[in-house]
FIKOL-193308 format. One record per residue: residue number from 1; residue in one letter; x, y, z of N, C-alpha, C in turn. Coordinates in nm, 2 decimals. Layout:
N
BAZA   nr  rest    n_px    n_py    n_pz   ca_px   ca_py   ca_pz    c_px    c_py    c_pz
BAZA  NUM     a       X       Y       Z       X       Y       Z       X       Y       Z
...
END
This chain:
153
BAZA   nr  rest    n_px    n_py    n_pz   ca_px   ca_py   ca_pz    c_px    c_py    c_pz
BAZA    1     m   13.44    0.22    4.48   13.45    0.13    4.59   13.35    0.16    4.69
BAZA    2     s   13.29    0.05    4.74   13.19    0.07    4.84   13.25    0.04    4.98
BAZA    3     e   13.22    0.11    5.08   13.27    0.09    5.21   13.19   -0.02    5.28
BAZA    4     q   13.26   -0.12    5.33   13.19   -0.23    5.40   13.21   -0.20    5.55
BAZA    5     k   13.10   -0.19    5.62   13.11   -0.17    5.76   13.13   -0.31    5.83
BAZA    6     a   13.21   -0.31    5.93   13.23   -0.44    6.00   13.10   -0.47    6.07
BAZA    7     k   13.08   -0.60    6.08   12.96   -0.65    6.15   12.97   -0.62    6.30
BAZA    8     p   12.87   -0.55    6.35   12.88   -0.52    6.49   12.87   -0.65    6.58
BAZA    9     s   12.94   -0.65    6.69   12.95   -0.77    6.77   12.81   -0.80    6.84
BAZA   10     y   12.77   -0.93    6.83   12.65   -0.97    6.90   12.65   -0.94    7.05
BAZA   11     l   12.76   -0.98    7.11   12.78   -0.97    7.25   12.77   -0.82    7.30
BAZA   12     l   12.84   -0.73    7.22   12.84   -0.59    7.26   12.71   -0.53    7.23
BAZA   13     s   12.64   -0.57    7.13   12.50   -0.52    7.11   12.40   -0.56    7.21
BAZA   14     v   12.41   -0.68    7.26   12.32   -0.73    7.36   12.35   -0.66    7.50
BAZA   15     l   12.48   -0.65    7.53   12.52   -0.58    7.65   12.49   -0.43    7.65
BAZA   16     g   12.50   -0.38    7.53   12.47   -0.23    7.51   12.32   -0.20    7.49
BAZA   17     n   12.24   -0.31    7.50   12.09   -0.29    7.48   12.06   -0.23    7.34
BAZA   18     k   12.12   -0.28    7.24   12.09   -0.23    7.11   12.00   -0.32    7.03
BAZA   19     c   11.94   -0.27    6.93   11.84   -0.35    6.85   11.92   -0.46    6.78
BAZA   20     p   11.86   -0.58    6.79   11.93   -0.70    6.72   11.93   -0.69    6.57
BAZA   21     r   11.83   -0.62    6.51   11.82   -0.62    6.37   11.93   -0.53    6.30
BAZA   22     c   11.95   -0.41    6.36   12.05   -0.32    6.30   12.17   -0.31    6.39
BAZA   23     r   12.16   -0.34    6.52   12.27   -0.33    6.62   12.32   -0.19    6.63
BAZA   24     e   12.23   -0.09    6.60   12.27    0.05    6.62   12.18    0.12    6.71
BAZA   25     g   12.05    0.10    6.70   11.95    0.18    6.78   11.94    0.12    6.92
BAZA   26     y   11.91    0.20    7.02   11.89    0.16    7.15   11.74    0.11    7.17
BAZA   27     i   11.72    0.00    7.24   11.59   -0.05    7.26   11.52   -0.01    7.38
BAZA   28     f   11.59    0.07    7.46   11.53    0.13    7.58   11.53    0.29    7.57
BAZA   29     e   11.43    0.35    7.62   11.42    0.50    7.61   11.53    0.57    7.68
BAZA   30     s   11.58    0.51    7.79   11.68    0.57    7.87   11.81    0.47    7.87
BAZA   31     k   11.92    0.53    7.85   12.04    0.45    7.85   12.09    0.41    7.99
BAZA   32     n   12.03    0.48    8.09   12.07    0.46    8.23   11.97    0.35    8.29
BAZA   33     a   12.02    0.24    8.34   11.94    0.14    8.40   11.89    0.18    8.53
BAZA   34     y   11.95    0.28    8.59   11.91    0.32    8.73   11.83    0.45    8.73
BAZA   35     a   11.76    0.49    8.61   11.68    0.61    8.61   11.54    0.57    8.66
BAZA   36     l   11.54    0.53    8.79   11.41    0.48    8.85   11.30    0.58    8.86
BAZA   37     k   11.34    0.71    8.89   11.24    0.81    8.91   11.15    0.83    8.78
BAZA   38     k   11.21    0.82    8.67   11.14    0.85    8.54   11.06    0.73    8.50
BAZA   39     s   11.08    0.61    8.56   11.02    0.49    8.52   11.05    0.45    8.37
BAZA   40     s   11.16    0.51    8.32   11.19    0.48    8.18   11.31    0.39    8.17
BAZA   41     y   11.35    0.33    8.29   11.46    0.24    8.28   11.43    0.11    8.21
BAZA   42     i   11.30    0.07    8.21   11.25   -0.05    8.14   11.16   -0.02    8.03
BAZA   43     k   11.13    0.11    8.01   11.04    0.15    7.90   11.11    0.14    7.76
BAZA   44     m   11.04    0.08    7.67   11.09    0.06    7.53   11.01    0.14    7.43
BAZA   45     p   11.07    0.20    7.33   10.99    0.26    7.23   10.92    0.15    7.15
BAZA   46     e   10.82    0.19    7.07   10.74    0.10    6.99   10.83    0.04    6.88
BAZA   47     k   10.92    0.12    6.83   11.01    0.07    6.72   11.15    0.12    6.75
BAZA   48     c   11.24    0.05    6.69   11.38    0.09    6.69   11.39    0.23    6.63
BAZA   49     p   11.46    0.32    6.69   11.47    0.46    6.63   11.56    0.46    6.50
BAZA   50     v   11.64    0.36    6.48   11.73    0.35    6.36   11.66    0.28    6.24
BAZA   51     c   11.62    0.15    6.27   11.58    0.07    6.16   11.42    0.05    6.15
BAZA   52     g   11.35    0.08    6.26   11.21    0.07    6.26   11.16   -0.07    6.30
BAZA   53     q   11.24   -0.15    6.35   11.20   -0.29    6.40   11.11   -0.27    6.52
BAZA   54     p   10.99   -0.33    6.52   10.90   -0.32    6.63   10.97   -0.39    6.75
BAZA   55     t   10.96   -0.33    6.87   11.02   -0.40    6.99   10.93   -0.50    7.05
BAZA   56     e   10.80   -0.49    7.02   10.71   -0.59    7.08   10.66   -0.67    6.96
BAZA   57     i   10.71   -0.80    6.95   10.67   -0.88    6.83   10.53   -0.93    6.84
BAZA   58     e   10.49   -0.96    6.96   10.35   -1.01    6.99   10.31   -0.97    7.13
BAZA   59     v   10.18   -0.98    7.15   10.13   -0.94    7.28   10.19   -1.04    7.39
BAZA   60     g   10.24   -0.98    7.49   10.30   -1.06    7.60   10.44   -1.12    7.56
BAZA   61     f   10.50   -1.07    7.47   10.63   -1.12    7.41   10.73   -1.13    7.52
BAZA   62     y   10.74   -1.03    7.61   10.85   -1.03    7.71   10.82   -1.11    7.84
BAZA   63     y   10.71   -1.19    7.84   10.69   -1.27    7.96   10.80   -1.38    7.97
BAZA   64     g   10.86   -1.42    7.86   10.96   -1.52    7.87   11.09   -1.47    7.93
BAZA   65     t   11.10   -1.34    7.94   11.23   -1.29    8.00   11.24   -1.32    8.15
BAZA   66     s   11.14   -1.36    8.21   11.15   -1.40    8.35   11.24   -1.52    8.36
BAZA   67     y   11.23   -1.61    8.27   11.32   -1.73    8.27   11.47   -1.69    8.25
BAZA   68     v   11.49   -1.60    8.16   11.62   -1.55    8.13   11.68   -1.48    8.25
BAZA   69     s   11.60   -1.39    8.31   11.64   -1.32    8.43   11.67   -1.42    8.55
BAZA   70     y   11.59   -1.52    8.56   11.61   -1.62    8.67   11.75   -1.69    8.64
BAZA   71     t   11.77   -1.73    8.52   11.90   -1.79    8.48   12.02   -1.70    8.51
BAZA   72     l   12.00   -1.57    8.47   12.11   -1.48    8.50   12.14   -1.47    8.65
BAZA   73     t   12.04   -1.46    8.73   12.06   -1.44    8.87   12.12   -1.57    8.94
BAZA   74     v   12.08   -1.68    8.89   12.13   -1.81    8.94   12.28   -1.81    8.90
BAZA   75     a   12.31   -1.78    8.78   12.45   -1.78    8.73   12.54   -1.68    8.81
BAZA   76     y   12.48   -1.56    8.84   12.55   -1.46    8.92   12.57   -1.52    9.06
BAZA   77     s   12.47   -1.58    9.12   12.49   -1.64    9.26   12.59   -1.75    9.26
BAZA   78     v   12.59   -1.83    9.16   12.70   -1.94    9.16   12.83   -1.87    9.14
BAZA   79     a   12.85   -1.77    9.06   12.98   -1.71    9.04   13.02   -1.64    9.17
BAZA   80     t   12.93   -1.57    9.24   12.98   -1.50    9.36   13.01   -1.61    9.47
BAZA   81     f   12.94   -1.72    9.47   12.96   -1.83    9.57   13.11   -1.88    9.54
BAZA   82     i   13.14   -1.91    9.42   13.27   -1.97    9.39   13.38   -1.86    9.42
BAZA   83     a   13.35   -1.74    9.38   13.45   -1.63    9.40   13.48   -1.62    9.55
BAZA   84     w   13.37   -1.62    9.63   13.38   -1.60    9.78   13.46   -1.72    9.84
BAZA   85     w   13.42   -1.84    9.79   13.49   -1.96    9.84   13.64   -1.96    9.81
BAZA   86     v   13.67   -1.92    9.68   13.81   -1.92    9.65   13.89   -1.81    9.72
BAZA   87     l   13.83   -1.69    9.72   13.90   -1.58    9.78   13.90   -1.57    9.93
BAZA   88     l   13.78   -1.60    9.99   13.77   -1.58   10.14   13.75   -1.72   10.21
BAZA   89     g   13.69   -1.81   10.14   13.67   -1.94   10.20   13.55   -1.95   10.29
BAZA   90     f   13.50   -2.07   10.31   13.39   -2.10   10.40   13.44   -2.20   10.51
BAZA   91     s   13.38   -2.19   10.62   13.42   -2.27   10.74   13.29   -2.30   10.82
BAZA   92     i   13.29   -2.42   10.88   13.18   -2.46   10.96   13.19   -2.39   11.10
BAZA   93     y   13.31   -2.33   11.13   13.33   -2.27   11.26   13.30   -2.12   11.26
BAZA   94     d   13.26   -2.06   11.15   13.22   -1.92   11.16   13.09   -1.90   11.07
BAZA   95     n   13.05   -1.77   11.06   12.93   -1.74   10.99   12.96   -1.69   10.85
BAZA   96     s   13.06   -1.74   10.78   13.10   -1.68   10.65   12.99   -1.71   10.54
BAZA   97     i   12.92   -1.82   10.56   12.82   -1.85   10.46   12.71   -1.74   10.47
BAZA   98     f   12.68   -1.69   10.59   12.58   -1.59   10.60   12.62   -1.45   10.55
BAZA   99     y   12.75   -1.43   10.56   12.81   -1.30   10.51   12.79   -1.31   10.35
BAZA  100     w   12.82   -1.42   10.29   12.81   -1.44   10.15   12.66   -1.42   10.11
BAZA  101     l   12.57   -1.48   10.19   12.43   -1.47   10.16   12.38   -1.32   10.16
BAZA  102     g   12.43   -1.25   10.26   12.40   -1.11   10.27   12.45   -1.03   10.15
BAZA  103     f   12.58   -1.05   10.12   12.64   -0.99   10.01   12.57   -1.02    9.88
BAZA  104     n   12.54   -1.14    9.86   12.47   -1.19    9.73   12.33   -1.13    9.72
BAZA  105     s   12.26   -1.13    9.83   12.12   -1.07    9.83   12.12   -0.92    9.80
BAZA  106     i   12.21   -0.85    9.87   12.21   -0.71    9.85   12.26   -0.67    9.71
BAZA  107     s   12.36   -0.74    9.66   12.41   -0.71    9.53   12.31   -0.75    9.42
BAZA  108     m   12.24   -0.86    9.44   12.14   -0.89    9.34   12.02   -0.79    9.34
BAZA  109     l   11.99   -0.74    9.45   11.88   -0.63    9.45   11.93   -0.51    9.38
BAZA  110     l   12.06   -0.47    9.40   12.11   -0.35    9.34   12.13   -0.37    9.19
BAZA  111     l   12.16   -0.49    9.15   12.18   -0.52    9.00   12.05   -0.56    8.93
BAZA  112     q   11.94   -0.57    9.00   11.81   -0.61    8.94   11.77   -0.53    8.81
BAZA  113     p   11.78   -0.40    8.81   11.75   -0.32    8.69   11.84   -0.37    8.57
BAZA  114     v   11.97   -0.39    8.60   12.06   -0.44    8.49   12.02   -0.58    8.44
BAZA  115     f   11.99   -0.67    8.53   11.94   -0.80    8.50   11.81   -0.80    8.41
BAZA  116     m   11.72   -0.71    8.45   11.59   -0.70    8.38   11.62   -0.65    8.23
BAZA  117     r   11.70   -0.55    8.22   11.73   -0.50    8.08   11.81   -0.60    8.00
BAZA  118     l   11.90   -0.66    8.06   11.98   -0.76    7.99   11.90   -0.88    7.95
BAZA  119     s   11.81   -0.92    8.03   11.72   -1.04    7.99   11.63   -1.00    7.88
BAZA  120     r   11.58   -0.88    7.88   11.50   -0.83    7.76   11.58   -0.82    7.63
BAZA  121     s   11.70   -0.77    7.65   11.78   -0.75    7.53   11.82   -0.89    7.47
BAZA  122     m   11.85   -0.99    7.56   11.89   -1.12    7.51   11.76   -1.19    7.45
BAZA  123     w   11.65   -1.18    7.51   11.53   -1.24    7.46   11.49   -1.19    7.32
BAZA  124     f   11.50   -1.05    7.31   11.47   -0.99    7.18   11.57   -1.03    7.08
BAZA  125     s   11.69   -1.05    7.11   11.79   -1.09    7.01   11.78   -1.23    6.97
BAZA  126     w   11.71   -1.32    7.04   11.69   -1.45    7.00   11.58   -1.47    6.90
BAZA  127     f   11.49   -1.37    6.89   11.38   -1.38    6.80   11.39   -1.29    6.68
BAZA  128     v   11.48   -1.19    6.69   11.50   -1.10    6.57   11.65   -1.11    6.54
BAZA  129     k   11.67   -1.15    6.41   11.81   -1.18    6.37   11.87   -1.05    6.30
BAZA  130     y   12.00   -1.05    6.31   12.08   -0.94    6.25   12.06   -0.94    6.10
BAZA  131     d   12.04   -0.82    6.04   12.03   -0.80    5.90   12.13   -0.70    5.85
BAZA  132     p   12.24   -0.74    5.79   12.34   -0.64    5.76   12.30   -0.55    5.65
BAZA  133     d   12.19   -0.58    5.58   12.14   -0.49    5.47   12.00   -0.44    5.51
BAZA  134     w   11.98   -0.41    5.64   11.85   -0.37    5.69   11.80   -0.24    5.62
BAZA  135     k   11.89   -0.16    5.56   11.84   -0.03    5.50   11.76   -0.07    5.37
BAZA  136     n   11.79   -0.18    5.31   11.72   -0.22    5.18   11.61   -0.32    5.20
BAZA  137     h   11.60   -0.37    5.33   11.49   -0.47    5.36   11.39   -0.40    5.45
BAZA  138     p   11.27   -0.38    5.41   11.18   -0.31    5.50   11.13   -0.41    5.61
BAZA  139     v   11.09   -0.36    5.72   11.04   -0.45    5.83   10.91   -0.50    5.79
BAZA  140     g   10.89   -0.63    5.80   10.77   -0.70    5.77   10.66   -0.67    5.88
BAZA  141     k   10.54   -0.69    5.84   10.43   -0.67    5.94   10.44   -0.79    6.04
BAZA  142     q   10.42   -0.76    6.17   10.42   -0.86    6.27   10.29   -0.94    6.26
BAZA  143     e   10.31   -1.07    6.25   10.19   -1.16    6.23   10.10   -1.17    6.35
BAZA  144     r   10.15   -1.16    6.47   10.06   -1.19    6.58   10.02   -1.07    6.66
BAZA  145     i   10.04   -0.95    6.60    9.99   -0.83    6.67    9.85   -0.80    6.62
BAZA  146     v    9.76   -0.78    6.72    9.62   -0.74    6.69    9.61   -0.60    6.75
BAZA  147     e    9.60   -0.50    6.66    9.61   -0.36    6.70    9.50   -0.33    6.80
BAZA  148     e    9.38   -0.39    6.79    9.27   -0.36    6.88    9.30   -0.40    7.03
BAZA  149     h    9.39   -0.50    7.04    9.42   -0.55    7.18    9.54   -0.49    7.24
BAZA  150     m    9.61   -0.40    7.17    9.73   -0.34    7.22    9.69   -0.25    7.34
BAZA  151     g    9.77   -0.26    7.45    9.74   -0.17    7.57    9.63   -0.22    7.66
BAZA  152     n    9.57   -0.34    7.63    9.46   -0.38    7.71    9.51   -0.46    7.84
BAZA  153     w    9.63   -0.47    7.86    9.68   -0.54    7.97    9.78   -0.46    8.04
END
């Protein structure tokens, strides 16, 4: 009898910053999003340490994450606005909207490393699909990578 491993959850693998192909290896060198002194909080290895999936599919691949990060921060702002409105309320007779603006601004600044990593993880997972049999399927050569141009930007 062969043991069948359960398919890892897509949501947990994205939130855990795991490789979308094997959903086991971490796609960032540091597990801590706030390791700012090492500057490794956003640094990614060239390949997944488990399955060997290249993390940069083409030159400038992660430029699209700015749109994902923007969408995440807008969704976060809407969620905090609704939560503030329901829990504390807004009034034209006080400055409660400015208190929410201050809270939202500061919390978004503090959460920016998390948003950046999450947007990269989401973007990567949209272009690389899960392969349950990744051990038997070698990683194909990336078609848009020109080795001579790597690191020029």
